[in-house]
Every structure is written in structure tokens, then in C-alpha cells.
N, C-alpha and C positions, 0 to 999 in steps of 0.2 A: 268621671265619665270620659269616654274616649270616642271621637268620631272616626269611623273607618271609611276612607274614601278610596283607598287602593287595596292593600291586602293586609291580613293579619294571619299569623300561623296558627295551626291547631294547637301547638305547644303553648303559645301565648294565651289562647282561650282556656286551656287546662289550668294554667297558672292563675288566671283571673278567677276561674271557678273555685279552685281550692281556697283562695283568699276570701271569697264571699259566701256563696251558698253551698260549696262543697262539690256539687256535681253539675251545676248549670250556670249559664251566663244569660242574664236578661238582655234583650236587644230590642230596639225599635228601628224599623226599616222605613226609609223614604223610597217608595217604589218609583217615583218620578225621577229623583236625583240619583237613584241607585247607590245610596250610602246607608250606613247604619251607625247607631250610637250604642255602645256597650258599657259595661262596668258601672252599674248603678243599682241601688236597692229597689227602686221603683221604675216601672215603665213610664209612669207619668213624668218623672224627672227627665228622662231621656226625651220624651215627647216635647216637653217644655223647651229643652235646649234646641231641638230641631226647629220648633216654631219660632224661637227667637232668631234663628239664623235663616229665616225665609221659607221654610217648608210649609206646605199647606196641610191642614188637618186631614183632609180626605186622602192624602197620600201616605199617611203614617200608620203603621201596623206593628203591634207588639208580638214578640215571639220569645221563646226560650231556646237557647242552644245547649245541647248536652255533648260537650267535646269528648267525653269518654265512651259515648255510644256510636254505633255505626249507622250509615246511610238513612234509612227510614225513621230511625229513632233520634237522629241528630237534631232535627228541628221540631219544636212543639208550637203549634199555633194556639196560644192561650195568653190572654191579657185582658184586664178590665178596660183598657183603652180601645179595644176592638168592638165594644158594645156601641153600635151606631145604627139605631133604627132608621134614621134619615138616609142612610146609605144601603139599607136592606140587610145589615148585618145584625142579627138579633141574638148573638151569643158572644161569649168571650173568645171563641175560636174565630177562624176566618172562613166564612161560609162559601165564598165564591172560589171555585177551583182555579179560575184564571188568575186571581190574585195570589193564591197559594203557589201556583207554578212560577209566577213572576218572582215571588219572594225566594223560592228555592233557587232560581237562577241567579239572583243577586247574591244570596249567601254563598253559593258555590263560586261565584266570581271573586268575592271578597275574602273568603277563608281558604288559605292555602293548606291543603291536606297532604 
């Protein structure tokens, strides 16, 4: 697992994708700290790492990055860790458009395309 606090290149994401799932990289974003953890088999492992390092559960959201796809297809909002009825998120996706926009902004800041 790797914590991204500054920048990672699109080429690095492609290399990670090829080594793991072939076409995607799982990531968990801390929307408050504006960081993400990548390169793990499970979102839950990434979430656990962030929690151990002081992140709050309510700030963590799981996504998938598709480095071989463009713009709208680059980020997929889908993870079991996103199921949070107590926060009003009743699906594996991210139901709140404001949180989605915030995640897109953070990913665009962290991934050098």
C-alpha cells in the first residue's frame, strides 16, 4: 500500500494497475486530509491504514481508478466501505454529489495526468 499526499503520475497508476487487477487501482480517499491510499487488494485494508494514521471513518470513501480510461470513466465510485446508512449512504456508490465532486477535485490534485 502507498499513501499519496503529493502527486502520483498517471504512468505510475498504469504500472500499479497492470501488476494487480489489470485495468484498475483501488483507492481510499480521506476527504478531510485530502490524501489517498492506493495499491491494495481490498478497500478495507486501505481504510484500516488510514484509520491507524488518524483519519476518521466518516471522511473515508472507496473508489476505483481506471488509468487507461479518460475523464468521466477514470473514477468509479464503488466500494463496500461506502455502505453507511448512518451517514445516509445506502449504496456501494457515493450518493452525495458534493462528496463526489470533492473526491474528483482531490484525485485531480493528486494524479498528475
